[in-house]
HTML snippet that shows the backbone in 3Dmol.js (N, CA, C, O; Angstrom):
<script src="https://3Dmol.org/build/3Dmol-min.js"></script>
<div id="view" style="width:600px;height:400px;position:relative"></div>
<script>
const pdb = `
ATOM      1  N   MET A   1      18.535   7.381   2.880  1.00  0.00           N
ATOM      2  CA  MET A   1      19.352   7.836   1.791  1.00  0.00           C
ATOM      3  C   MET A   1      18.503   8.783   0.962  1.00  0.00           C
ATOM      4  O   MET A   1      17.356   8.473   0.642  1.00  0.00           O
ATOM      5  N   ARG A   2      19.040   9.899   0.624  1.00  0.00           N
ATOM      6  CA  ARG A   2      18.330  10.838  -0.227  1.00  0.00           C
ATOM      7  C   ARG A   2      18.699  10.518  -1.666  1.00  0.00           C
ATOM      8  O   ARG A   2      19.869  10.528  -2.048  1.00  0.00           O
ATOM      9  N   MET A   3      17.686  10.237  -2.440  1.00  0.00           N
ATOM     10  CA  MET A   3      17.883   9.925  -3.847  1.00  0.00           C
ATOM     11  C   MET A   3      17.322  11.078  -4.668  1.00  0.00           C
ATOM     12  O   MET A   3      16.391  11.760  -4.238  1.00  0.00           O
ATOM     13  N   TRP A   4      17.882  11.289  -5.827  1.00  0.00           N
ATOM     14  CA  TRP A   4      17.445  12.367  -6.704  1.00  0.00           C
ATOM     15  C   TRP A   4      16.845  11.776  -7.955  1.00  0.00           C
ATOM     16  O   TRP A   4      17.365  10.814  -8.520  1.00  0.00           O
ATOM     17  N   LYS A   5      15.760  12.354  -8.373  1.00  0.00           N
ATOM     18  CA  LYS A   5      15.090  11.897  -9.580  1.00  0.00           C
ATOM     19  C   LYS A   5      14.870  13.119 -10.461  1.00  0.00           C
ATOM     20  O   LYS A   5      14.355  14.138 -10.003  1.00  0.00           O
ATOM     21  N   LYS A   6      15.255  13.015 -11.698  1.00  0.00           N
ATOM     22  CA  LYS A   6      15.118  14.136 -12.609  1.00  0.00           C
ATOM     23  C   LYS A   6      13.960  13.877 -13.561  1.00  0.00           C
ATOM     24  O   LYS A   6      13.874  12.816 -14.181  1.00  0.00           O
ATOM     25  N   ASP A   7      13.078  14.852 -13.668  1.00  0.00           N
ATOM     26  CA  ASP A   7      11.959  14.783 -14.601  1.00  0.00           C
ATOM     27  C   ASP A   7      12.468  15.312 -15.932  1.00  0.00           C
ATOM     28  O   ASP A   7      12.545  16.523 -16.142  1.00  0.00           O
ATOM     29  N   LEU A   8      12.813  14.397 -16.829  1.00  0.00           N
ATOM     30  CA  LEU A   8      13.415  14.794 -18.096  1.00  0.00           C
ATOM     31  C   LEU A   8      12.463  15.584 -18.980  1.00  0.00           C
ATOM     32  O   LEU A   8      12.907  16.367 -19.820  1.00  0.00           O
ATOM     33  N   SER A   9      11.161  15.390 -18.803  1.00  0.00           N
ATOM     34  CA  SER A   9      10.214  16.101 -19.652  1.00  0.00           C
ATOM     35  C   SER A   9      10.171  17.588 -19.335  1.00  0.00           C
ATOM     36  O   SER A   9       9.849  18.400 -20.203  1.00  0.00           O
ATOM     37  N   ARG A  10      10.497  17.956 -18.081  1.00  0.00           N
ATOM     38  CA  ARG A  10      10.431  19.367 -17.710  1.00  0.00           C
ATOM     39  C   ARG A  10      11.764  19.909 -17.221  1.00  0.00           C
ATOM     40  O   ARG A  10      11.886  21.108 -16.970  1.00  0.00           O
ATOM     41  N   GLY A  11      12.759  19.053 -17.083  1.00  0.00           N
ATOM     42  CA  GLY A  11      14.053  19.510 -16.592  1.00  0.00           C
ATOM     43  C   GLY A  11      14.068  19.786 -15.098  1.00  0.00           C
ATOM     44  O   GLY A  11      15.014  20.392 -14.595  1.00  0.00           O
ATOM     45  N   ALA A  12      13.041  19.353 -14.381  1.00  0.00           N
ATOM     46  CA  ALA A  12      12.962  19.594 -12.944  1.00  0.00           C
ATOM     47  C   ALA A  12      13.606  18.441 -12.184  1.00  0.00           C
ATOM     48  O   ALA A  12      13.583  17.297 -12.637  1.00  0.00           O
ATOM     49  N   THR A  13      14.173  18.748 -11.037  1.00  0.00           N
ATOM     50  CA  THR A  13      14.776  17.734 -10.187  1.00  0.00           C
ATOM     51  C   THR A  13      14.032  17.706  -8.857  1.00  0.00           C
ATOM     52  O   THR A  13      13.789  18.754  -8.259  1.00  0.00           O
ATOM     53  N   THR A  14      13.673  16.523  -8.397  1.00  0.00           N
ATOM     54  CA  THR A  14      13.016  16.377  -7.099  1.00  0.00           C
ATOM     55  C   THR A  14      13.790  15.365  -6.277  1.00  0.00           C
ATOM     56  O   THR A  14      14.533  14.552  -6.827  1.00  0.00           O
ATOM     57  N   SER A  15      13.624  15.406  -4.976  1.00  0.00           N
ATOM     58  CA  SER A  15      14.280  14.425  -4.114  1.00  0.00           C
ATOM     59  C   SER A  15      13.215  13.657  -3.350  1.00  0.00           C
ATOM     60  O   SER A  15      12.100  14.142  -3.162  1.00  0.00           O
ATOM     61  N   TYR A  16      13.568  12.453  -2.909  1.00  0.00           N
ATOM     62  CA  TYR A  16      12.664  11.638  -2.121  1.00  0.00           C
ATOM     63  C   TYR A  16      13.486  10.685  -1.287  1.00  0.00           C
ATOM     64  O   TYR A  16      14.644  10.409  -1.599  1.00  0.00           O
ATOM     65  N   GLU A  17      12.884  10.183  -0.229  1.00  0.00           N
ATOM     66  CA  GLU A  17      13.572   9.269   0.675  1.00  0.00           C
ATOM     67  C   GLU A  17      13.202   7.833   0.341  1.00  0.00           C
ATOM     68  O   GLU A  17      12.046   7.526   0.046  1.00  0.00           O
ATOM     69  N   LYS A  18      14.193   6.962   0.392  1.00  0.00           N
ATOM     70  CA  LYS A  18      13.965   5.529   0.261  1.00  0.00           C
ATOM     71  C   LYS A  18      14.421   4.879   1.555  1.00  0.00           C
ATOM     72  O   LYS A  18      15.333   5.368   2.221  1.00  0.00           O
ATOM     73  N   VAL A  19      13.783   3.781   1.902  1.00  0.00           N
ATOM     74  CA  VAL A  19      14.159   3.040   3.098  1.00  0.00           C
ATOM     75  C   VAL A  19      14.601   1.652   2.663  1.00  0.00           C
ATOM     76  O   VAL A  19      13.859   0.936   1.990  1.00  0.00           O
ATOM     77  N   ALA A  20      15.817   1.277   3.054  1.00  0.00           N
ATOM     78  CA  ALA A  20      16.331  -0.046   2.706  1.00  0.00           C
ATOM     79  C   ALA A  20      15.603  -1.096   3.534  1.00  0.00           C
ATOM     80  O   ALA A  20      15.523  -0.993   4.758  1.00  0.00           O
ATOM     81  N   GLU A  21      15.079  -2.094   2.859  1.00  0.00           N
ATOM     82  CA  GLU A  21      14.394  -3.189   3.542  1.00  0.00           C
ATOM     83  C   GLU A  21      15.326  -4.382   3.716  1.00  0.00           C
ATOM     84  O   GLU A  21      15.283  -5.064   4.740  1.00  0.00           O
ATOM     85  N   LEU A  22      16.171  -4.633   2.712  1.00  0.00           N
ATOM     86  CA  LEU A  22      16.991  -5.837   2.711  1.00  0.00           C
ATOM     87  C   LEU A  22      18.197  -5.647   1.801  1.00  0.00           C
ATOM     88  O   LEU A  22      18.084  -5.059   0.725  1.00  0.00           O
ATOM     89  N   ILE A  23      19.345  -6.143   2.232  1.00  0.00           N
ATOM     90  CA  ILE A  23      20.519  -6.219   1.370  1.00  0.00           C
ATOM     91  C   ILE A  23      20.477  -7.610   0.747  1.00  0.00           C
ATOM     92  O   ILE A  23      20.620  -8.611   1.450  1.00  0.00           O
ATOM     93  N   MET A  24      20.285  -7.676  -0.558  1.00  0.00           N
ATOM     94  CA  MET A  24      20.076  -8.954  -1.240  1.00  0.00           C
ATOM     95  C   MET A  24      21.374  -9.620  -1.682  1.00  0.00           C
ATOM     96  O   MET A  24      21.455 -10.848  -1.725  1.00  0.00           O
ATOM     97  N   ALA A  25      22.379  -8.832  -2.009  1.00  0.00           N
ATOM     98  CA  ALA A  25      23.655  -9.368  -2.502  1.00  0.00           C
ATOM     99  C   ALA A  25      24.677  -8.248  -2.442  1.00  0.00           C
ATOM    100  O   ALA A  25      24.341  -7.094  -2.175  1.00  0.00           O
ATOM    101  N   ASN A  26      25.927  -8.603  -2.693  1.00  0.00           N
ATOM    102  CA  ASN A  26      26.947  -7.566  -2.814  1.00  0.00           C
ATOM    103  C   ASN A  26      28.018  -8.029  -3.777  1.00  0.00           C
ATOM    104  O   ASN A  26      28.093  -9.202  -4.141  1.00  0.00           O
ATOM    105  N   CYS A  27      28.838  -7.085  -4.178  1.00  0.00           N
ATOM    106  CA  CYS A  27      29.939  -7.416  -5.078  1.00  0.00           C
ATOM    107  C   CYS A  27      31.032  -6.371  -4.917  1.00  0.00           C
ATOM    108  O   CYS A  27      30.809  -5.297  -4.359  1.00  0.00           O
ATOM    109  N   THR A  28      32.204  -6.702  -5.411  1.00  0.00           N
ATOM    110  CA  THR A  28      33.306  -5.755  -5.458  1.00  0.00           C
ATOM    111  C   THR A  28      33.458  -5.310  -6.895  1.00  0.00           C
ATOM    112  O   THR A  28      33.611  -6.131  -7.800  1.00  0.00           O
ATOM    113  N   VAL A  29      33.415  -4.007  -7.099  1.00  0.00           N
ATOM    114  CA  VAL A  29      33.528  -3.434  -8.433  1.00  0.00           C
ATOM    115  C   VAL A  29      34.972  -2.997  -8.630  1.00  0.00           C
ATOM    116  O   VAL A  29      35.497  -2.174  -7.880  1.00  0.00           O
ATOM    117  N   VAL A  30      35.599  -3.560  -9.647  1.00  0.00           N
ATOM    118  CA  VAL A  30      36.986  -3.218  -9.958  1.00  0.00           C
ATOM    119  C   VAL A  30      36.971  -2.343 -11.200  1.00  0.00           C
ATOM    120  O   VAL A  30      36.492  -2.751 -12.258  1.00  0.00           O
ATOM    121  N   GLY A  31      37.495  -1.152 -11.058  1.00  0.00           N
ATOM    122  CA  GLY A  31      37.517  -0.217 -12.179  1.00  0.00           C
ATOM    123  C   GLY A  31      38.900  -0.131 -12.792  1.00  0.00           C
ATOM    124  O   GLY A  31      39.620  -1.124 -12.902  1.00  0.00           O
ATOM    125  N   ARG A  32      39.239   1.044 -13.175  1.00  0.00           N
ATOM    126  CA  ARG A  32      40.560   1.291 -13.765  1.00  0.00           C
ATOM    127  C   ARG A  32      41.647   1.136 -12.704  1.00  0.00           C
ATOM    128  O   ARG A  32      41.371   1.231 -11.508  1.00  0.00           O
ATOM    129  N   PRO A  33      42.876   0.901 -13.141  1.00  0.00           N
ATOM    130  CA  PRO A  33      43.967   0.736 -12.176  1.00  0.00           C
ATOM    131  C   PRO A  33      44.154   1.936 -11.250  1.00  0.00           C
ATOM    132  O   PRO A  33      44.620   1.774 -10.123  1.00  0.00           O
ATOM    133  N   SER A  34      43.802   3.127 -11.703  1.00  0.00           N
ATOM    134  CA  SER A  34      43.989   4.320 -10.872  1.00  0.00           C
ATOM    135  C   SER A  34      42.887   4.489  -9.821  1.00  0.00           C
ATOM    136  O   SER A  34      42.983   5.370  -8.967  1.00  0.00           O
ATOM    137  N   TYR A  35      41.840   3.652  -9.875  1.00  0.00           N
ATOM    138  CA  TYR A  35      40.750   3.723  -8.907  1.00  0.00           C
ATOM    139  C   TYR A  35      40.740   2.463  -8.053  1.00  0.00           C
ATOM    140  O   TYR A  35      40.864   1.358  -8.581  1.00  0.00           O
ATOM    141  N   PRO A  36      40.594   2.617  -6.740  1.00  0.00           N
ATOM    142  CA  PRO A  36      40.547   1.422  -5.891  1.00  0.00           C
ATOM    143  C   PRO A  36      39.230   0.672  -6.088  1.00  0.00           C
ATOM    144  O   PRO A  36      38.226   1.277  -6.464  1.00  0.00           O
ATOM    145  N   PRO A  37      39.223  -0.631  -5.839  1.00  0.00           N
ATOM    146  CA  PRO A  37      37.967  -1.390  -5.916  1.00  0.00           C
ATOM    147  C   PRO A  37      36.994  -0.860  -4.862  1.00  0.00           C
ATOM    148  O   PRO A  37      37.412  -0.344  -3.825  1.00  0.00           O
ATOM    149  N   ARG A  38      35.719  -0.989  -5.131  1.00  0.00           N
ATOM    150  CA  ARG A  38      34.714  -0.558  -4.162  1.00  0.00           C
ATOM    151  C   ARG A  38      33.635  -1.633  -4.049  1.00  0.00           C
ATOM    152  O   ARG A  38      33.382  -2.387  -4.988  1.00  0.00           O
ATOM    153  N   ARG A  39      33.015  -1.681  -2.888  1.00  0.00           N
ATOM    154  CA  ARG A  39      31.957  -2.669  -2.664  1.00  0.00           C
ATOM    155  C   ARG A  39      30.602  -2.023  -2.904  1.00  0.00           C
ATOM    156  O   ARG A  39      30.369  -0.872  -2.534  1.00  0.00           O
ATOM    157  N   GLU A  40      29.716  -2.783  -3.530  1.00  0.00           N
ATOM    158  CA  GLU A  40      28.348  -2.338  -3.755  1.00  0.00           C
ATOM    159  C   GLU A  40      27.388  -3.396  -3.242  1.00  0.00           C
ATOM    160  O   GLU A  40      27.702  -4.586  -3.224  1.00  0.00           O
ATOM    161  N   ASN A  41      26.217  -2.947  -2.827  1.00  0.00           N
ATOM    162  CA  ASN A  41      25.184  -3.827  -2.294  1.00  0.00           C
ATOM    163  C   ASN A  41      23.926  -3.702  -3.133  1.00  0.00           C
ATOM    164  O   ASN A  41      23.555  -2.608  -3.557  1.00  0.00           O
ATOM    165  N   LEU A  42      23.274  -4.827  -3.367  1.00  0.00           N
ATOM    166  CA  LEU A  42      21.991  -4.831  -4.053  1.00  0.00           C
ATOM    167  C   LEU A  42      20.923  -4.628  -2.985  1.00  0.00           C
ATOM    168  O   LEU A  42      20.716  -5.487  -2.128  1.00  0.00           O
ATOM    169  N   VAL A  43      20.249  -3.483  -3.045  1.00  0.00           N
ATOM    170  CA  VAL A  43      19.311  -3.080  -2.003  1.00  0.00           C
ATOM    171  C   VAL A  43      17.875  -3.254  -2.472  1.00  0.00           C
ATOM    172  O   VAL A  43      17.489  -2.746  -3.524  1.00  0.00           O
ATOM    173  N   LYS A  44      17.088  -3.978  -1.680  1.00  0.00           N
ATOM    174  CA  LYS A  44      15.640  -4.091  -1.899  1.00  0.00           C
ATOM    175  C   LYS A  44      15.029  -2.964  -1.078  1.00  0.00           C
ATOM    176  O   LYS A  44      15.179  -2.931   0.143  1.00  0.00           O
ATOM    177  N   TRP A  45      14.338  -2.036  -1.748  1.00  0.00           N
ATOM    178  CA  TRP A  45      13.770  -0.865  -1.091  1.00  0.00           C
ATOM    179  C   TRP A  45      12.375  -1.169  -0.561  1.00  0.00           C
ATOM    180  O   TRP A  45      11.582  -1.834  -1.228  1.00  0.00           O
ATOM    181  N   LYS A  46      12.081  -0.686   0.627  1.00  0.00           N
ATOM    182  CA  LYS A  46      10.781  -0.903   1.264  1.00  0.00           C
ATOM    183  C   LYS A  46       9.673  -0.284   0.407  1.00  0.00           C
ATOM    184  O   LYS A  46       9.771   0.856  -0.046  1.00  0.00           O
ATOM    185  N   GLY A  47       8.621  -1.072   0.204  1.00  0.00           N
ATOM    186  CA  GLY A  47       7.477  -0.598  -0.556  1.00  0.00           C
ATOM    187  C   GLY A  47       7.618  -0.730  -2.061  1.00  0.00           C
ATOM    188  O   GLY A  47       6.687  -0.406  -2.799  1.00  0.00           O
ATOM    189  N   LEU A  48       8.769  -1.202  -2.527  1.00  0.00           N
ATOM    190  CA  LEU A  48       8.987  -1.386  -3.958  1.00  0.00           C
ATOM    191  C   LEU A  48       9.205  -2.867  -4.250  1.00  0.00           C
ATOM    192  O   LEU A  48       9.696  -3.593  -3.386  1.00  0.00           O
ATOM    193  N   PRO A  49       8.852  -3.329  -5.445  1.00  0.00           N
ATOM    194  CA  PRO A  49       9.078  -4.737  -5.792  1.00  0.00           C
ATOM    195  C   PRO A  49      10.570  -5.021  -5.972  1.00  0.00           C
ATOM    196  O   PRO A  49      11.371  -4.102  -6.150  1.00  0.00           O
ATOM    197  N   GLU A  50      10.931  -6.304  -5.923  1.00  0.00           N
ATOM    198  CA  GLU A  50      12.336  -6.692  -6.084  1.00  0.00           C
ATOM    199  C   GLU A  50      12.930  -6.209  -7.397  1.00  0.00           C
ATOM    200  O   GLU A  50      14.127  -5.932  -7.472  1.00  0.00           O
ATOM    201  N   CYS A  51      12.104  -6.105  -8.432  1.00  0.00           N
ATOM    202  CA  CYS A  51      12.629  -5.647  -9.724  1.00  0.00           C
ATOM    203  C   CYS A  51      13.099  -4.195  -9.668  1.00  0.00           C
ATOM    204  O   CYS A  51      13.782  -3.739 -10.584  1.00  0.00           O
ATOM    205  N   GLU A  52      12.748  -3.461  -8.611  1.00  0.00           N
ATOM    206  CA  GLU A  52      13.191  -2.079  -8.428  1.00  0.00           C
ATOM    207  C   GLU A  52      14.427  -1.996  -7.529  1.00  0.00           C
ATOM    208  O   GLU A  52      14.885  -0.898  -7.212  1.00  0.00           O
ATOM    209  N   ALA A  53      14.971  -3.143  -7.117  1.00  0.00           N
ATOM    210  CA  ALA A  53      16.190  -3.140  -6.304  1.00  0.00           C
ATOM    211  C   ALA A  53      17.309  -2.496  -7.111  1.00  0.00           C
ATOM    212  O   ALA A  53      17.318  -2.553  -8.341  1.00  0.00           O
ATOM    213  N   SER A  54      18.249  -1.883  -6.402  1.00  0.00           N
ATOM    214  CA  SER A  54      19.331  -1.197  -7.114  1.00  0.00           C
ATOM    215  C   SER A  54      20.669  -1.441  -6.426  1.00  0.00           C
ATOM    216  O   SER A  54      20.737  -1.667  -5.218  1.00  0.00           O
ATOM    217  N   TRP A  55      21.729  -1.391  -7.228  1.00  0.00           N
ATOM    218  CA  TRP A  55      23.087  -1.522  -6.712  1.00  0.00           C
ATOM    219  C   TRP A  55      23.507  -0.158  -6.189  1.00  0.00           C
ATOM    220  O   TRP A  55      23.433   0.841  -6.903  1.00  0.00           O
ATOM    221  N   GLU A  56      23.949  -0.125  -4.932  1.00  0.00           N
ATOM    222  CA  GLU A  56      24.356   1.124  -4.297  1.00  0.00           C
ATOM    223  C   GLU A  56      25.744   0.951  -3.698  1.00  0.00           C
ATOM    224  O   GLU A  56      26.037  -0.092  -3.114  1.00  0.00           O
ATOM    225  N   PRO A  57      26.609   1.963  -3.835  1.00  0.00           N
ATOM    226  CA  PRO A  57      27.931   1.885  -3.210  1.00  0.00           C
ATOM    227  C   PRO A  57      27.792   1.766  -1.690  1.00  0.00           C
ATOM    228  O   PRO A  57      26.980   2.455  -1.074  1.00  0.00           O
ATOM    229  N   GLU A  58      28.588   0.891  -1.107  1.00  0.00           N
ATOM    230  CA  GLU A  58      28.524   0.691   0.336  1.00  0.00           C
ATOM    231  C   GLU A  58      28.805   1.992   1.082  1.00  0.00           C
ATOM    232  O   GLU A  58      28.284   2.207   2.176  1.00  0.00           O
ATOM    233  N   SER A  59      29.622   2.853   0.498  1.00  0.00           N
ATOM    234  CA  SER A  59      29.988   4.106   1.155  1.00  0.00           C
ATOM    235  C   SER A  59      28.794   5.026   1.381  1.00  0.00           C
ATOM    236  O   SER A  59      28.824   5.841   2.302  1.00  0.00           O
ATOM    237  N   VAL A  60      27.749   4.922   0.573  1.00  0.00           N
ATOM    238  CA  VAL A  60      26.579   5.787   0.759  1.00  0.00           C
ATOM    239  C   VAL A  60      25.486   5.107   1.572  1.00  0.00           C
ATOM    240  O   VAL A  60      24.441   5.703   1.831  1.00  0.00           O
ATOM    241  N   LEU A  61      25.720   3.874   1.972  1.00  0.00           N
ATOM    242  CA  LEU A  61      24.719   3.140   2.738  1.00  0.00           C
ATOM    243  C   LEU A  61      25.005   3.150   4.235  1.00  0.00           C
ATOM    244  O   LEU A  61      24.503   2.296   4.966  1.00  0.00           O
ATOM    245  N   CYS A  62      25.806   4.104   4.699  1.00  0.00           N
ATOM    246  CA  CYS A  62      26.193   4.121   6.113  1.00  0.00           C
ATOM    247  C   CYS A  62      24.978   4.156   7.030  1.00  0.00           C
ATOM    248  O   CYS A  62      25.032   3.636   8.144  1.00  0.00           O
ATOM    249  N   ARG A  63      23.907   4.748   6.589  1.00  0.00           N
ATOM    250  CA  ARG A  63      22.679   4.821   7.379  1.00  0.00           C
ATOM    251  C   ARG A  63      22.079   3.432   7.602  1.00  0.00           C
ATOM    252  O   ARG A  63      21.349   3.214   8.570  1.00  0.00           O
ATOM    253  N   PHE A  64      22.384   2.508   6.717  1.00  0.00           N
ATOM    254  CA  PHE A  64      21.811   1.169   6.797  1.00  0.00           C
ATOM    255  C   PHE A  64      22.823   0.142   7.289  1.00  0.00           C
ATOM    256  O   PHE A  64      22.641  -1.051   7.048  1.00  0.00           O
ATOM    257  N   ASN A  65      23.872   0.564   7.964  1.00  0.00           N
ATOM    258  CA  ASN A  65      24.929  -0.346   8.401  1.00  0.00           C
ATOM    259  C   ASN A  65      24.430  -1.572   9.158  1.00  0.00           C
ATOM    260  O   ASN A  65      24.976  -2.654   8.939  1.00  0.00           O
ATOM    261  N   PRO A  66      23.428  -1.478  10.036  1.00  0.00           N
ATOM    262  CA  PRO A  66      22.965  -2.707  10.703  1.00  0.00           C
ATOM    263  C   PRO A  66      22.486  -3.760   9.705  1.00  0.00           C
ATOM    264  O   PRO A  66      22.732  -4.949   9.906  1.00  0.00           O
ATOM    265  N   LYS A  67      21.816  -3.353   8.650  1.00  0.00           N
ATOM    266  CA  LYS A  67      21.349  -4.305   7.644  1.00  0.00           C
ATOM    267  C   LYS A  67      22.530  -4.898   6.876  1.00  0.00           C
ATOM    268  O   LYS A  67      22.516  -6.081   6.533  1.00  0.00           O
ATOM    269  N   ILE A  68      23.539  -4.091   6.607  1.00  0.00           N
ATOM    270  CA  ILE A  68      24.725  -4.583   5.906  1.00  0.00           C
ATOM    271  C   ILE A  68      25.459  -5.593   6.787  1.00  0.00           C
ATOM    272  O   ILE A  68      25.859  -6.657   6.315  1.00  0.00           O
ATOM    273  N   ARG A  69      25.637  -5.258   8.070  1.00  0.00           N
ATOM    274  CA  ARG A  69      26.305  -6.185   8.992  1.00  0.00           C
ATOM    275  C   ARG A  69      25.517  -7.488   9.103  1.00  0.00           C
ATOM    276  O   ARG A  69      26.109  -8.567   9.124  1.00  0.00           O
ATOM    277  N   TRP A  70      24.180  -7.396   9.174  1.00  0.00           N
ATOM    278  CA  TRP A  70      23.347  -8.599   9.250  1.00  0.00           C
ATOM    279  C   TRP A  70      23.551  -9.458   8.008  1.00  0.00           C
ATOM    280  O   TRP A  70      23.665 -10.680   8.110  1.00  0.00           O
ATOM    281  N   PHE A  71      23.596  -8.833   6.848  1.00  0.00           N
ATOM    282  CA  PHE A  71      23.805  -9.577   5.607  1.00  0.00           C
ATOM    283  C   PHE A  71      25.115 -10.345   5.668  1.00  0.00           C
ATOM    284  O   PHE A  71      25.157 -11.524   5.317  1.00  0.00           O
ATOM    285  N   TRP A  72      26.191  -9.691   6.109  1.00  0.00           N
ATOM    286  CA  TRP A  72      27.494 -10.353   6.175  1.00  0.00           C
ATOM    287  C   TRP A  72      27.503 -11.468   7.207  1.00  0.00           C
ATOM    288  O   TRP A  72      28.080 -12.528   6.961  1.00  0.00           O
ATOM    289  N   GLN A  73      26.871 -11.250   8.365  1.00  0.00           N
ATOM    290  CA  GLN A  73      26.833 -12.286   9.398  1.00  0.00           C
ATOM    291  C   GLN A  73      26.072 -13.510   8.912  1.00  0.00           C
ATOM    292  O   GLN A  73      26.503 -14.638   9.146  1.00  0.00           O
ATOM    293  N   GLU A  74      24.961 -13.304   8.246  1.00  0.00           N
ATOM    294  CA  GLU A  74      24.187 -14.424   7.711  1.00  0.00           C
ATOM    295  C   GLU A  74      25.001 -15.191   6.676  1.00  0.00           C
ATOM    296  O   GLU A  74      24.963 -16.421   6.643  1.00  0.00           O
ATOM    297  N   GLY A  75      25.733 -14.477   5.836  1.00  0.00           N
ATOM    298  CA  GLY A  75      26.549 -15.114   4.807  1.00  0.00           C
ATOM    299  C   GLY A  75      27.656 -15.964   5.403  1.00  0.00           C
ATOM    300  O   GLY A  75      27.952 -17.047   4.899  1.00  0.00           O
ATOM    301  N   GLU A  76      28.274 -15.473   6.482  1.00  0.00           N
ATOM    302  CA  GLU A  76      29.347 -16.222   7.130  1.00  0.00           C
ATOM    303  C   GLU A  76      28.815 -17.500   7.763  1.00  0.00           C
ATOM    304  O   GLU A  76      29.504 -18.520   7.773  1.00  0.00           O
ATOM    305  N   GLU A  77      27.596 -17.454   8.288  1.00  0.00           N
ATOM    306  CA  GLU A  77      27.015 -18.637   8.923  1.00  0.00           C
ATOM    307  C   GLU A  77      26.707 -19.726   7.907  1.00  0.00           C
ATOM    308  O   GLU A  77      26.679 -20.905   8.258  1.00  0.00           O
ATOM    309  N   HIS A  78      26.474 -19.350   6.650  1.00  0.00           N
ATOM    310  CA  HIS A  78      26.122 -20.323   5.623  1.00  0.00           C
ATOM    311  C   HIS A  78      27.324 -20.826   4.829  1.00  0.00           C
ATOM    312  O   HIS A  78      27.176 -21.710   3.986  1.00  0.00           O
ATOM    313  N   ASP A  79      28.506 -20.281   5.085  1.00  0.00           N
ATOM    314  CA  ASP A  79      29.715 -20.726   4.354  1.00  0.00           C
ATOM    315  C   ASP A  79      30.207 -22.064   4.844  1.00  0.00           C
ATOM    316  O   ASP A  79      31.206 -22.577   4.339  1.00  0.00           O
TER     317      ASP A  79
END
`;
const viewer = $3Dmol.createViewer("view");
viewer.addModel(pdb, "pdb");
viewer.setStyle({}, {cartoon: {color: "spectrum"}});
viewer.zoomTo();
viewer.render();
</script>
């Protein structure tokens, strides 16, 4: 996933790659009635501590689909 980081002190924008290590949780975000609900995943990024995990829309995590499927399969086995 290409993430963008803006350097507010200089107004410069840089990009960098993150690698998903683990899908820690997920949720369905319900917005306004005119917007459909969307699923988000809490992603633990490789090389970063858990406190740097971030909620990402499932639609942008297509590159990490095997990890998302694994998360769901593990959850179903524990229900």
